[in-house]
PyMOL Python script that loads the backbone (N, CA, C, O; Angstrom):
from pymol import cmd

cmd.read_pdbstr("""\
ATOM      1  N   UNK A   1      84.353  95.780 126.075  1.00  0.00           N
ATOM      2  CA  UNK A   1      86.468  96.094 126.104  1.00  0.00           C
ATOM      3  C   UNK A   1      86.331  97.408 126.524  1.00  0.00           C
ATOM      4  O   UNK A   1      85.418  98.197 126.283  1.00  0.00           O
ATOM      5  N   UNK A   2      87.674  97.603 127.394  1.00  0.00           N
ATOM      6  CA  UNK A   2      87.910  98.108 128.104  1.00  0.00           C
ATOM      7  C   UNK A   2      89.330  98.849 126.784  1.00  0.00           C
ATOM      8  O   UNK A   2      89.865  98.163 125.912  1.00  0.00           O
ATOM      9  N   UNK A   3      89.650 100.543 127.078  1.00  0.00           N
ATOM     10  CA  UNK A   3      90.163 101.059 126.757  1.00  0.00           C
ATOM     11  C   UNK A   3      91.620 100.809 126.298  1.00  0.00           C
ATOM     12  O   UNK A   3      92.275 101.005 125.274  1.00  0.00           O
ATOM     13  N   UNK A   4      91.867 100.177 127.782  1.00  0.00           N
ATOM     14  CA  UNK A   4      93.253  99.655 127.763  1.00  0.00           C
ATOM     15  C   UNK A   4      93.605  98.670 127.328  1.00  0.00           C
ATOM     16  O   UNK A   4      94.809  98.421 127.391  1.00  0.00           O
ATOM     17  N   UNK A   5      92.476  97.484 126.563  1.00  0.00           N
ATOM     18  CA  UNK A   5      92.299  96.134 126.205  1.00  0.00           C
ATOM     19  C   UNK A   5      92.733  96.715 124.524  1.00  0.00           C
ATOM     20  O   UNK A   5      93.269  95.876 123.800  1.00  0.00           O
ATOM     21  N   UNK A   6      92.603  97.479 124.212  1.00  0.00           N
ATOM     22  CA  UNK A   6      92.280  97.475 122.634  1.00  0.00           C
ATOM     23  C   UNK A   6      93.623  98.711 122.566  1.00  0.00           C
ATOM     24  O   UNK A   6      94.120  99.096 121.508  1.00  0.00           O
ATOM     25  N   UNK A   7      93.833  98.953 123.265  1.00  0.00           N
ATOM     26  CA  UNK A   7      95.644  99.689 123.200  1.00  0.00           C
ATOM     27  C   UNK A   7      96.722  98.625 123.497  1.00  0.00           C
ATOM     28  O   UNK A   7      97.653  99.281 123.965  1.00  0.00           O
ATOM     29  N   UNK A   8      97.008  97.594 123.476  1.00  0.00           N
ATOM     30  CA  UNK A   8      97.221  96.445 123.829  1.00  0.00           C
ATOM     31  C   UNK A   8      97.183  95.958 122.112  1.00  0.00           C
ATOM     32  O   UNK A   8      97.894  96.422 121.220  1.00  0.00           O
ATOM     33  N   UNK A   9      96.555  95.321 122.034  1.00  0.00           N
ATOM     34  CA  UNK A   9      96.279  95.148 120.338  1.00  0.00           C
ATOM     35  C   UNK A   9      97.018  96.050 119.129  1.00  0.00           C
ATOM     36  O   UNK A   9      97.141  97.273 119.053  1.00  0.00           O
ATOM     37  N   UNK A  10      97.514  94.877 118.112  1.00  0.00           N
ATOM     38  CA  UNK A  10      98.063  94.950 117.147  1.00  0.00           C
ATOM     39  C   UNK A  10      97.696  96.236 115.904  1.00  0.00           C
ATOM     40  O   UNK A  10      96.794  96.915 116.395  1.00  0.00           O
ATOM     41  N   UNK A  11      97.914  96.557 115.095  1.00  0.00           N
ATOM     42  CA  UNK A  11      97.136  97.123 113.975  1.00  0.00           C
ATOM     43  C   UNK A  11      97.018  96.276 113.985  1.00  0.00           C
ATOM     44  O   UNK A  11      97.550  95.906 115.031  1.00  0.00           O
ATOM     45  N   UNK A  12      96.349  94.885 113.157  1.00  0.00           N
ATOM     46  CA  UNK A  12      96.762  94.267 112.305  1.00  0.00           C
ATOM     47  C   UNK A  12      95.211  93.783 113.373  1.00  0.00           C
ATOM     48  O   UNK A  12      94.090  93.998 112.913  1.00  0.00           O
ATOM     49  N   UNK A  13      95.393  93.127 114.801  1.00  0.00           N
ATOM     50  CA  UNK A  13      93.976  92.595 115.582  1.00  0.00           C
ATOM     51  C   UNK A  13      93.358  93.880 115.649  1.00  0.00           C
ATOM     52  O   UNK A  13      92.251  93.849 116.185  1.00  0.00           O
ATOM     53  N   UNK A  14      93.829  95.239 115.181  1.00  0.00           N
ATOM     54  CA  UNK A  14      91.932  95.841 115.790  1.00  0.00           C
ATOM     55  C   UNK A  14      91.689  95.811 114.179  1.00  0.00           C
ATOM     56  O   UNK A  14      90.502  95.803 113.854  1.00  0.00           O
ATOM     57  N   UNK A  15      92.408  95.797 113.388  1.00  0.00           N
ATOM     58  CA  UNK A  15      91.536  95.419 112.037  1.00  0.00           C
ATOM     59  C   UNK A  15      90.589  94.545 111.934  1.00  0.00           C
ATOM     60  O   UNK A  15      89.463  94.794 111.503  1.00  0.00           O
ATOM     61  N   UNK A  16      90.975  93.493 112.314  1.00  0.00           N
ATOM     62  CA  UNK A  16      90.417  91.972 112.990  1.00  0.00           C
ATOM     63  C   UNK A  16      88.847  91.993 114.047  1.00  0.00           C
ATOM     64  O   UNK A  16      87.926  91.182 114.144  1.00  0.00           O
ATOM     65  N   UNK A  17      89.081  93.144 114.623  1.00  0.00           N
ATOM     66  CA  UNK A  17      88.756  93.946 116.309  1.00  0.00           C
ATOM     67  C   UNK A  17      87.147  94.598 114.804  1.00  0.00           C
ATOM     68  O   UNK A  17      85.926  94.545 114.657  1.00  0.00           O
ATOM     69  N   UNK A  18      87.912  94.916 114.378  1.00  0.00           N
ATOM     70  CA  UNK A  18      86.693  96.222 113.595  1.00  0.00           C
ATOM     71  C   UNK A  18      86.002  95.281 113.003  1.00  0.00           C
ATOM     72  O   UNK A  18      85.050  94.716 113.540  1.00  0.00           O
ATOM     73  N   UNK A  19      86.417  95.039 111.869  1.00  0.00           N
ATOM     74  CA  UNK A  19      85.272  93.575 111.118  1.00  0.00           C
ATOM     75  C   UNK A  19      84.381  92.822 111.619  1.00  0.00           C
ATOM     76  O   UNK A  19      83.272  92.550 111.158  1.00  0.00           O
ATOM     77  N   UNK A  20      85.073  92.334 112.980  1.00  0.00           N
ATOM     78  CA  UNK A  20      84.426  91.312 113.681  1.00  0.00           C
ATOM     79  C   UNK A  20      83.506  92.243 114.291  1.00  0.00           C
ATOM     80  O   UNK A  20      82.535  91.529 114.544  1.00  0.00           O
ATOM     81  N   UNK A  21      83.267  93.269 114.629  1.00  0.00           N
ATOM     82  CA  UNK A  21      82.805  94.142 115.507  1.00  0.00           C
ATOM     83  C   UNK A  21      81.459  94.636 114.557  1.00  0.00           C
ATOM     84  O   UNK A  21      80.298  94.389 114.884  1.00  0.00           O
ATOM     85  N   UNK A  22      81.846  95.372 113.335  1.00  0.00           N
ATOM     86  CA  UNK A  22      80.543  95.024 111.966  1.00  0.00           C
ATOM     87  C   UNK A  22      79.284  94.288 111.671  1.00  0.00           C
ATOM     88  O   UNK A  22      78.109  94.447 111.339  1.00  0.00           O
ATOM     89  N   UNK A  23      80.240  93.334 111.995  1.00  0.00           N
ATOM     90  CA  UNK A  23      79.520  92.343 111.501  1.00  0.00           C
ATOM     91  C   UNK A  23      78.636  91.978 112.298  1.00  0.00           C
ATOM     92  O   UNK A  23      77.543  91.859 111.745  1.00  0.00           O
ATOM     93  N   UNK A  24      78.646  91.648 113.831  1.00  0.00           N
ATOM     94  CA  UNK A  24      78.297  91.964 115.176  1.00  0.00           C
ATOM     95  C   UNK A  24      77.291  92.949 115.215  1.00  0.00           C
ATOM     96  O   UNK A  24      76.094  92.753 115.425  1.00  0.00           O
ATOM     97  N   UNK A  25      77.651  93.633 115.078  1.00  0.00           N
ATOM     98  CA  UNK A  25      76.257  94.964 115.023  1.00  0.00           C
ATOM     99  C   UNK A  25      75.862  94.610 113.653  1.00  0.00           C
ATOM    100  O   UNK A  25      75.274  95.680 113.494  1.00  0.00           O
ATOM    101  N   UNK A  26      75.758  94.255 112.984  1.00  0.00           N
ATOM    102  CA  UNK A  26      74.547  93.923 111.452  1.00  0.00           C
ATOM    103  C   UNK A  26      74.097  92.424 112.089  1.00  0.00           C
ATOM    104  O   UNK A  26      73.124  91.874 111.573  1.00  0.00           O
ATOM    105  N   UNK A  27      74.457  92.084 112.663  1.00  0.00           N
ATOM    106  CA  UNK A  27      73.702  91.225 113.098  1.00  0.00           C
ATOM    107  C   UNK A  27      72.426  91.159 114.436  1.00  0.00           C
ATOM    108  O   UNK A  27      71.361  90.566 114.609  1.00  0.00           O
ATOM    109  N   UNK A  28      73.105  91.945 115.044  1.00  0.00           N
ATOM    110  CA  UNK A  28      71.865  92.272 116.128  1.00  0.00           C
ATOM    111  C   UNK A  28      71.051  93.498 115.894  1.00  0.00           C
ATOM    112  O   UNK A  28      70.305  94.024 116.720  1.00  0.00           O
ATOM    113  N   UNK A  29      71.355  94.021 114.277  1.00  0.00           N
ATOM    114  CA  UNK A  29      70.127  95.363 114.079  1.00  0.00           C
ATOM    115  C   UNK A  29      69.382  94.462 113.638  1.00  0.00           C
ATOM    116  O   UNK A  29      68.280  94.799 114.068  1.00  0.00           O
ATOM    117  N   UNK A  30      69.210  93.275 112.902  1.00  0.00           N
ATOM    118  CA  UNK A  30      69.236  92.262 112.056  1.00  0.00           C
ATOM    119  C   UNK A  30      68.146  91.371 113.081  1.00  0.00           C
ATOM    120  O   UNK A  30      67.073  91.010 112.599  1.00  0.00           O
ATOM    121  N   UNK A  31      68.454  91.072 114.378  1.00  0.00           N
ATOM    122  CA  UNK A  31      67.917  90.546 115.374  1.00  0.00           C
ATOM    123  C   UNK A  31      67.141  91.672 115.827  1.00  0.00           C
ATOM    124  O   UNK A  31      65.950  91.491 116.084  1.00  0.00           O
ATOM    125  N   UNK A  32      67.615  92.710 115.948  1.00  0.00           N
ATOM    126  CA  UNK A  32      66.849  93.942 116.073  1.00  0.00           C
ATOM    127  C   UNK A  32      65.124  94.032 115.474  1.00  0.00           C
ATOM    128  O   UNK A  32      64.064  94.453 115.937  1.00  0.00           O
ATOM    129  N   UNK A  33      65.208  93.908 115.232  1.00  0.00           N
ATOM    130  CA  UNK A  33      64.044  94.418 113.746  1.00  0.00           C
ATOM    131  C   UNK A  33      63.221  93.258 113.279  1.00  0.00           C
ATOM    132  O   UNK A  33      62.194  93.279 112.601  1.00  0.00           O
ATOM    133  N   UNK A  34      64.080  91.925 113.932  1.00  0.00           N
ATOM    134  CA  UNK A  34      62.846  90.831 113.558  1.00  0.00           C
ATOM    135  C   UNK A  34      62.464  90.662 114.855  1.00  0.00           C
ATOM    136  O   UNK A  34      61.901  89.571 114.928  1.00  0.00           O
ATOM    137  N   UNK A  35      62.493  91.203 115.912  1.00  0.00           N
ATOM    138  CA  UNK A  35      61.825  90.507 117.043  1.00  0.00           C
ATOM    139  C   UNK A  35      62.617  89.955 118.039  1.00  0.00           C
ATOM    140  O   UNK A  35      62.276  89.686 119.191  1.00  0.00           O
ATOM    141  N   UNK A  36      64.115  89.751 117.311  1.00  0.00           N
ATOM    142  CA  UNK A  36      64.416  88.615 118.356  1.00  0.00           C
ATOM    143  C   UNK A  36      65.805  88.781 119.376  1.00  0.00           C
ATOM    144  O   UNK A  36      66.540  87.974 119.946  1.00  0.00           O
ATOM    145  N   UNK A  37      65.742  90.336 119.274  1.00  0.00           N
ATOM    146  CA  UNK A  37      66.788  91.096 120.232  1.00  0.00           C
ATOM    147  C   UNK A  37      66.259  91.189 121.811  1.00  0.00           C
ATOM    148  O   UNK A  37      65.282  91.938 121.802  1.00  0.00           O
ATOM    149  N   UNK A  38      66.511  90.747 123.070  1.00  0.00           N
ATOM    150  CA  UNK A  38      65.981  91.341 123.771  1.00  0.00           C
ATOM    151  C   UNK A  38      66.251  92.200 124.608  1.00  0.00           C
ATOM    152  O   UNK A  38      65.508  92.943 125.250  1.00  0.00           O
ATOM    153  N   UNK A  39      67.458  92.080 124.593  1.00  0.00           N
ATOM    154  CA  UNK A  39      68.817  92.634 125.049  1.00  0.00           C
ATOM    155  C   UNK A  39      69.811  93.978 123.807  1.00  0.00           C
ATOM    156  O   UNK A  39      70.842  93.887 123.141  1.00  0.00           O
ATOM    157  N   UNK A  40      68.784  95.101 124.039  1.00  0.00           N
ATOM    158  CA  UNK A  40      69.095  95.767 123.283  1.00  0.00           C
ATOM    159  C   UNK A  40      70.150  96.602 123.443  1.00  0.00           C
ATOM    160  O   UNK A  40      70.625  97.145 122.446  1.00  0.00           O
ATOM    161  N   UNK A  41      70.734  96.858 124.836  1.00  0.00           N
ATOM    162  CA  UNK A  41      72.354  97.477 125.054  1.00  0.00           C
ATOM    163  C   UNK A  41      73.494  96.667 124.565  1.00  0.00           C
ATOM    164  O   UNK A  41      74.669  97.030 124.603  1.00  0.00           O
ATOM    165  N   UNK A  42      72.804  94.908 123.843  1.00  0.00           N
ATOM    166  CA  UNK A  42      74.543  94.792 123.203  1.00  0.00           C
ATOM    167  C   UNK A  42      74.370  95.550 122.137  1.00  0.00           C
ATOM    168  O   UNK A  42      75.344  95.545 121.385  1.00  0.00           O
ATOM    169  N   UNK A  43      73.530  96.161 121.823  1.00  0.00           N
ATOM    170  CA  UNK A  43      73.765  96.590 120.291  1.00  0.00           C
ATOM    171  C   UNK A  43      74.815  98.532 121.032  1.00  0.00           C
ATOM    172  O   UNK A  43      75.751  99.123 120.495  1.00  0.00           O
ATOM    173  N   UNK A  44      74.219  98.808 122.058  1.00  0.00           N
ATOM    174  CA  UNK A  44      74.773  99.581 122.212  1.00  0.00           C
ATOM    175  C   UNK A  44      76.405  99.137 122.547  1.00  0.00           C
ATOM    176  O   UNK A  44      77.185  99.772 121.838  1.00  0.00           O
ATOM    177  N   UNK A  45      77.011  98.260 123.401  1.00  0.00           N
ATOM    178  CA  UNK A  45      78.321  97.814 123.571  1.00  0.00           C
ATOM    179  C   UNK A  45      78.729  97.758 122.440  1.00  0.00           C
ATOM    180  O   UNK A  45      79.720  98.386 122.068  1.00  0.00           O
ATOM    181  N   UNK A  46      77.781  96.712 121.413  1.00  0.00           N
ATOM    182  CA  UNK A  46      79.095  96.837 120.564  1.00  0.00           C
ATOM    183  C   UNK A  46      79.150  98.344 118.928  1.00  0.00           C
ATOM    184  O   UNK A  46      79.720  98.694 117.895  1.00  0.00           O
ATOM    185  N   UNK A  47      78.298  98.574 119.689  1.00  0.00           N
ATOM    186  CA  UNK A  47      78.978 100.245 118.831  1.00  0.00           C
ATOM    187  C   UNK A  47      79.761 100.773 119.773  1.00  0.00           C
ATOM    188  O   UNK A  47      80.505 101.532 119.152  1.00  0.00           O
ATOM    189  N   UNK A  48      80.141 100.839 121.363  1.00  0.00           N
ATOM    190  CA  UNK A  48      81.112 101.834 121.832  1.00  0.00           C
ATOM    191  C   UNK A  48      82.250 100.955 121.715  1.00  0.00           C
ATOM    192  O   UNK A  48      82.976 101.275 122.656  1.00  0.00           O
ATOM    193  N   UNK A  49      82.668 100.243 121.224  1.00  0.00           N
ATOM    194  CA  UNK A  49      83.809  98.820 120.924  1.00  0.00           C
ATOM    195  C   UNK A  49      83.954  99.122 120.032  1.00  0.00           C
ATOM    196  O   UNK A  49      85.111  99.501 119.848  1.00  0.00           O
ATOM    197  N   UNK A  50      83.159  99.202 118.991  1.00  0.00           N
ATOM    198  CA  UNK A  50      83.561  99.632 117.654  1.00  0.00           C
ATOM    199  C   UNK A  50      84.280 101.338 117.325  1.00  0.00           C
ATOM    200  O   UNK A  50      85.234 101.774 116.680  1.00  0.00           O
ATOM    201  N   UNK A  51      83.045 101.988 118.299  1.00  0.00           N
ATOM    202  CA  UNK A  51      84.104 103.154 118.593  1.00  0.00           C
ATOM    203  C   UNK A  51      85.677 103.279 118.822  1.00  0.00           C
ATOM    204  O   UNK A  51      86.645 103.797 118.266  1.00  0.00           O
ATOM    205  N   UNK A  52      85.470 102.724 119.645  1.00  0.00           N
ATOM    206  CA  UNK A  52      87.058 102.644 120.277  1.00  0.00           C
ATOM    207  C   UNK A  52      88.179 101.964 119.746  1.00  0.00           C
ATOM    208  O   UNK A  52      89.358 102.299 119.860  1.00  0.00           O
ATOM    209  N   UNK A  53      87.632 100.806 119.049  1.00  0.00           N
ATOM    210  CA  UNK A  53      88.553 100.339 118.419  1.00  0.00           C
ATOM    211  C   UNK A  53      88.897 101.445 116.987  1.00  0.00           C
ATOM    212  O   UNK A  53      90.023 101.581 116.508  1.00  0.00           O
ATOM    213  N   UNK A  54      87.771 102.084 116.533  1.00  0.00           N
ATOM    214  CA  UNK A  54      88.325 102.735 115.280  1.00  0.00           C
ATOM    215  C   UNK A  54      89.087 104.310 115.703  1.00  0.00           C
ATOM    216  O   UNK A  54      89.717 105.059 114.957  1.00  0.00           O
ATOM    217  N   UNK A  55      88.775 104.467 117.122  1.00  0.00           N
ATOM    218  CA  UNK A  55      89.839 105.581 117.781  1.00  0.00           C
ATOM    219  C   UNK A  55      90.991 105.433 117.537  1.00  0.00           C
ATOM    220  O   UNK A  55      91.730 106.245 116.980  1.00  0.00           O
ATOM    221  N   UNK A  56      91.327 104.084 118.044  1.00  0.00           N
ATOM    222  CA  UNK A  56      92.948 104.290 118.393  1.00  0.00           C
ATOM    223  C   UNK A  56      93.538 103.294 117.192  1.00  0.00           C
ATOM    224  O   UNK A  56      94.375 102.411 117.382  1.00  0.00           O
ATOM    225  N   UNK A  57      92.980 103.593 116.038  1.00  0.00           N
ATOM    226  CA  UNK A  57      93.365 103.048 115.105  1.00  0.00           C
ATOM    227  C   UNK A  57      93.918 104.266 114.365  1.00  0.00           C
ATOM    228  O   UNK A  57      94.990 104.548 113.829  1.00  0.00           O
ATOM    229  N   UNK A  58      92.676 104.903 114.569  1.00  0.00           N
ATOM    230  CA  UNK A  58      92.881 106.583 114.050  1.00  0.00           C
ATOM    231  C   UNK A  58      94.090 107.035 114.980  1.00  0.00           C
ATOM    232  O   UNK A  58      95.027 107.314 114.232  1.00  0.00           O
ATOM    233  N   UNK A  59      94.353 107.171 115.972  1.00  0.00           N
ATOM    234  CA  UNK A  59      95.370 107.750 116.449  1.00  0.00           C
ATOM    235  C   UNK A  59      96.406 107.144 115.573  1.00  0.00           C
ATOM    236  O   UNK A  59      96.594 107.823 114.564  1.00  0.00           O
ATOM    237  N   UNK A  60      97.047 106.201 115.644  1.00  0.00           N
ATOM    238  CA  UNK A  60      97.758 105.500 115.450  1.00  0.00           C
ATOM    239  C   UNK A  60      98.632 105.901 113.650  1.00  0.00           C
ATOM    240  O   UNK A  60      99.804 105.866 113.274  1.00  0.00           O
ATOM    241  N   UNK A  61      97.410 106.225 113.015  1.00  0.00           N
ATOM    242  CA  UNK A  61      97.423 106.353 111.735  1.00  0.00           C
ATOM    243  C   UNK A  61      98.332 107.266 111.739  1.00  0.00           C
ATOM    244  O   UNK A  61      98.218 107.799 112.843  1.00  0.00           O
ATOM    245  N   UNK A  62      99.695 108.089 110.816  1.00  0.00           N
ATOM    246  CA  UNK A  62     100.767 108.887 110.703  1.00  0.00           C
ATOM    247  C   UNK A  62      99.572 109.828 110.269  1.00  0.00           C
ATOM    248  O   UNK A  62      98.622 109.258 109.733  1.00  0.00           O
ATOM    249  N   UNK A  63      99.523 110.783 110.384  1.00  0.00           N
ATOM    250  CA  UNK A  63      99.428 112.633 110.213  1.00  0.00           C
ATOM    251  C   UNK A  63      99.630 112.681 109.506  1.00  0.00           C
ATOM    252  O   UNK A  63     100.616 112.002 109.222  1.00  0.00           O
ATOM    253  N   UNK A  64      98.980 113.516 108.346  1.00  0.00           N
ATOM    254  CA  UNK A  64      99.135 113.972 106.881  1.00  0.00           C
ATOM    255  C   UNK A  64      99.155 115.786 107.187  1.00  0.00           C
ATOM    256  O   UNK A  64      98.184 116.366 107.671  1.00  0.00           O
ATOM    257  N   UNK A  65     100.300 116.404 106.842  1.00  0.00           N
ATOM    258  CA  UNK A  65      99.992 117.509 106.950  1.00  0.00           C
ATOM    259  C   UNK A  65      99.233 118.224 105.064  1.00  0.00           C
ATOM    260  O   UNK A  65      99.437 117.982 103.874  1.00  0.00           O
ATOM    261  N   UNK A  66      98.746 118.732 105.519  1.00  0.00           N
ATOM    262  CA  UNK A  66      98.030 119.450 104.246  1.00  0.00           C
ATOM    263  C   UNK A  66      98.335 120.711 103.682  1.00  0.00           C
ATOM    264  O   UNK A  66      97.979 121.720 104.292  1.00  0.00           O
ATOM    265  N   UNK A  67      98.802 120.783 102.853  1.00  0.00           N
ATOM    266  CA  UNK A  67      99.683 121.444 101.336  1.00  0.00           C
ATOM    267  C   UNK A  67      98.836 123.116 101.418  1.00  0.00           C
ATOM    268  O   UNK A  67      99.426 124.155 101.120  1.00  0.00           O
ATOM    269  N   UNK A  68      97.554 123.073 101.823  1.00  0.00           N
ATOM    270  CA  UNK A  68      96.612 124.405 101.255  1.00  0.00           C
ATOM    271  C   UNK A  68      97.197 125.131 101.517  1.00  0.00           C
ATOM    272  O   UNK A  68      97.669 125.099 102.653  1.00  0.00           O
ATOM    273  N   UNK A  69      97.531 126.265 100.595  1.00  0.00           N
ATOM    274  CA  UNK A  69      98.070 127.814 100.929  1.00  0.00           C
ATOM    275  C   UNK A  69      96.936 128.834 101.388  1.00  0.00           C
ATOM    276  O   UNK A  69      95.741 128.874 101.098  1.00  0.00           O
ATOM    277  N   UNK A  70      97.744 129.669 102.228  1.00  0.00           N
ATOM    278  CA  UNK A  70      96.681 130.748 102.993  1.00  0.00           C
ATOM    279  C   UNK A  70      96.271 131.657 101.971  1.00  0.00           C
ATOM    280  O   UNK A  70      96.927 131.991 100.985  1.00  0.00           O
ATOM    281  N   UNK A  71      95.410 131.935 102.216  1.00  0.00           N
ATOM    282  CA  UNK A  71      94.863 133.082 101.022  1.00  0.00           C
ATOM    283  C   UNK A  71      94.269 134.046 101.872  1.00  0.00           C
ATOM    284  O   UNK A  71      93.435 133.964 102.774  1.00  0.00           O
ATOM    285  N   UNK A  72      94.965 135.071 101.314  1.00  0.00           N
ATOM    286  CA  UNK A  72      94.834 136.919 102.495  1.00  0.00           C
ATOM    287  C   UNK A  72      95.342 137.726 101.133  1.00  0.00           C
ATOM    288  O   UNK A  72      95.483 138.949 101.157  1.00  0.00           O
TER     289      UNK A  72
END
""", "prot")
cmd.dss("prot")
cmd.show_as("cartoon", "prot")
cmd.util.cbc("prot")
cmd.orient("prot")
């Protein structure tokens, strides 16, 4: 999944994609540890796709300014 594809998704679609990618990554980990996964690069792809989705979600959330007073 390319970054441009992720940027075109709505926030609801991003949340759904995140949930699906987390489930897929969990299944891939399970298959790896049971010896059924022959192509471990799928795990890398899933992790990177999840990172792209999370990055886009964080970029879209409104930033909250902290009200920490400066000590001096």
